[in-house]
TIKE-666099 format. One line per field, with one value per residue (C-alpha): x, y, z; residue in one letter. Coordinates in steps of 0.1 Angstrom, whole numbers, plus 5000, padded with zeros to 4 digits. Example, Ala and Ser with C-alpha at 12.3 -4.5 7.8 and 13.67 -1.06 7.14 Angstrom:
BEGIN
X = 5123;5137;
Y = 4955;4989;
Z = 5078;5071;
rest = A;S;
END
This chain:
BEGIN
X = 5257;5268;5236;5243;5279;5269;5242;5268;5292;5266;5258;5295;5300;5270;5281;5316;5304;5283;5307;5342;5343;5332;5358;5385;5375;5376;5411;5426;5411;5441;5466;5463;5465;5440;5461;5455;5491;5507;5533;5531;5520;5490;5480;5450;5461;5431;5407;5426;5426;5387;5391;5426;5427;5422;5388;5376;5353;5336;5334;5318;5292;5284;5280;5257;5236;5233;5222;5197;5181;5180;5166;5139;5128;5129;5108;5082;5082;5077;5047;5032;5040;5025;4993;4991;4997;4968;4946;4955;4948;4912;4905;4886;4904;4905;4912;4940;4955;4954;4970;4998;5004;5006;5030;5053;5059;5085;5103;5105;5109;5143;5158;5169;5133;5121;5149;5141;5104;5108;5130;5104;5078;5098;5106;5070;5056;5085;5097;5128;5161;5177;5166;5129;5133;5157;5135;5103;5122;5136;5102;5087;5110;5113;5076;5068;5095;5080;5045;5060;5077;5046;5018;5028;5026;4992;4980;4991;4975;4943;4916;4898;4923;4912;4875;4878;4892;4863;4838;4854;4847;4879;4876;4891;4920;4927;4923;4949;4974;4970;4965;4976;5007;5023;5017;5033;5060;5089;5078;5075;5111;5123;5106;5123;5157;5152;5141;5170;5196;5180;5181;5217;5227;5210;5230;5210;5179;5200;5225;5198;5175;5199;5202;5234;5234;5227;5261;5245;5263;5256;5282;5274;5274;5306;5323;5314;5327;5359;5366;5363;5392;5416;5402;5393;5415;5423;5399;5370;5378;5377;5343;5329;5340;5325;5292;5291;5298;5272;5245;5254;5251;5217;5203;5216;5202;5168;5167;5179;5152;5126;5138;5138;5102;5091;5107;5090;5056;5061;5071;5039;5018;
Y = 5841;5830;5846;5879;5878;5873;5900;5925;5913;5917;5952;5962;5948;5968;6000;5994;5991;6022;6046;6033;6050;6083;6080;6073;6104;6126;6112;6117;6152;6162;6147;6172;6142;6125;6093;6083;6091;6116;6135;6165;6148;6161;6194;6217;6227;6209;6230;6262;6254;6256;6294;6299;6276;6288;6270;6288;6311;6284;6263;6291;6296;6259;6259;6290;6274;6242;6259;6282;6253;6231;6258;6269;6235;6219;6248;6244;6206;6208;6230;6209;6176;6187;6199;6168;6145;6163;6158;6121;6115;6127;6104;6072;6038;6030;6066;6069;6036;6048;6082;6065;6041;6071;6089;6059;6060;6088;6071;6036;6047;6049;6084;6085;6078;6107;6130;6123;6126;6160;6171;6161;6179;6211;6211;6203;6233;6256;6261;6285;6268;6276;6278;6274;6240;6228;6240;6224;6192;6191;6198;6170;6143;6157;6161;6124;6120;6148;6132;6099;6118;6137;6111;6086;6113;6124;6088;6085;6119;6118;6133;6146;6174;6188;6181;6198;6229;6230;6226;6255;6278;6276;6275;6244;6265;6279;6244;6230;6259;6263;6227;6202;6219;6223;6186;6174;6201;6175;6155;6186;6195;6160;6161;6194;6181;6150;6171;6195;6167;6149;6181;6188;6154;6151;6147;6129;6151;6183;6173;6165;6195;6223;6233;6236;6274;6285;6278;6267;6241;6226;6208;6174;6186;6207;6177;6155;6181;6187;6150;6141;6164;6161;6135;6142;6170;6171;6200;6177;6155;6185;6196;6161;6161;6195;6185;6153;6171;6197;6172;6151;6181;6191;6155;6151;6185;6177;6143;6158;6184;6157;6136;6166;6175;6139;6140;6173;6159;6128;6150;6171;6140;
Z = 7022;6987;6972;6988;6976;6940;6943;6955;6928;6901;6913;6913;6878;6865;6881;6868;6832;6836;6853;6846;6811;6826;6854;6828;6808;6839;6849;6815;6812;6835;6811;6782;6758;6736;6734;6771;6780;6805;6785;6808;6840;6859;6843;6839;6804;6787;6808;6800;6763;6764;6765;6750;6720;6684;6685;6716;6698;6678;6709;6729;6701;6702;6740;6738;6711;6730;6762;6744;6725;6756;6779;6755;6743;6778;6792;6764;6767;6804;6801;6772;6789;6823;6807;6785;6816;6834;6804;6800;6837;6832;6803;6805;6807;6770;6759;6784;6773;6737;6746;6765;6735;6712;6737;6736;6698;6698;6727;6713;6677;6661;6665;6628;6617;6638;6626;6589;6596;6611;6583;6557;6578;6580;6543;6533;6553;6546;6581;6581;6589;6622;6658;6650;6635;6662;6691;6675;6669;6705;6720;6699;6713;6749;6756;6759;6785;6806;6804;6816;6845;6856;6851;6878;6904;6891;6893;6930;6939;6959;6937;6968;6970;6936;6944;6978;6961;6937;6966;6984;6954;6934;6896;6878;6866;6901;6917;6893;6897;6935;6945;6919;6906;6940;6948;6915;6915;6922;6892;6870;6880;6873;6839;6831;6841;6819;6790;6794;6795;6765;6745;6756;6745;6712;6680;6652;6652;6655;6628;6603;6610;6618;6581;6560;6555;6591;6605;6638;6658;6691;6712;6697;6661;6666;6682;6652;6627;6647;6654;6617;6609;6638;6661;6697;6711;6748;6756;6747;6777;6799;6785;6790;6826;6833;6817;6838;6870;6863;6854;6884;6906;6893;6896;6932;6941;6927;6945;6978;6976;6970;6999;7022;7013;7018;7053;7061;7051;7072;7102;7097;7097;
rest = M;V;K;K;F;F;E;K;L;F;L;I;V;I;L;A;F;L;Y;A;P;I;I;I;I;I;V;Y;S;F;S;N;S;S;N;F;T;W;P;D;G;F;T;F;E;A;Y;R;S;I;V;T;S;D;K;A;E;A;L;K;D;A;I;V;N;T;L;I;I;A;A;V;S;S;A;I;A;T;V;M;G;T;I;S;A;I;G;I;Q;T;L;G;R;R;A;K;R;L;A;L;D;V;N;Q;F;P;I;I;N;S;E;I;V;M;A;V;S;L;M;V;F;F;V;T;F;S;F;P;E;G;Y;L;R;L;I;I;A;H;V;A;F;C;T;P;Y;V;I;L;S;V;L;P;K;L;E;S;L;D;P;S;F;Y;E;A;A;L;D;L;G;A;S;P;F;K;A;I;T;K;V;V;F;P;L;I;A;P;S;I;I;S;G;W;V;L;A;F;T;L;S;L;D;D;F;I;I;T;Q;I;N;K;G;T;S;T;G;I;N;T;L;S;T;Y;L;Y;A;D;A;R;V;Q;G;L;E;P;F;W;F;A;I;F;S;I;I;F;V;L;V;L;G;V;V;L;T;V;N;L;V;K;I;R;R;Q;K;E;R;K;N;E;I;
END
């Protein structure tokens, strides 16, 4: 009895540490104040100021840049990560272990080290400043996460499905696209969602590699530039709340779809 009580208490404390700050931000997004007060009571003014303030145009450009970079880089990272995961799965034991260790380097490495390394790489090979650098950089740090998302599903997959497709006359490419891909589709989608949110959230790599003359800002870099001058304005609380709700909605939708498909497969069996 006592053990169960402390287990539940521990879970509640952990969840409180994780989600209490987010809940506070959402609550104060309706206060139109950055000082955690309620001078105007409950109001949607912070949300309206996203499109009505004098910074609305720059904010819109930052949002568009963020979505473009996140969409393109996550799509490329998902394709590269999925193909890489399939390749790693076919390797021998030692080669597979080595490939996984190499894949871990960008994940466990300090982000500032990766950001500076990418900057040196771009300068050395004269990559033009702007979207190209940012997309390549985001693909570089998102792809390993896609691999880690797809590989466990491949490892649990019965290889007889692929072999049966080959025995029935399918080419290796057709067997992968028609048999393997549909079976690992939930993991591919999860990898894309993870890559998209990581790209959406990135600051250090973007700030260092966006270039000084391009004028390109994402939400994170524009927030940094704006907060340095005037501190956090109320509309930022509203933006944070909208992003959280959207990401939460996407994650819940993906998980519900996965659960629904698993139930359908169990019923078919």
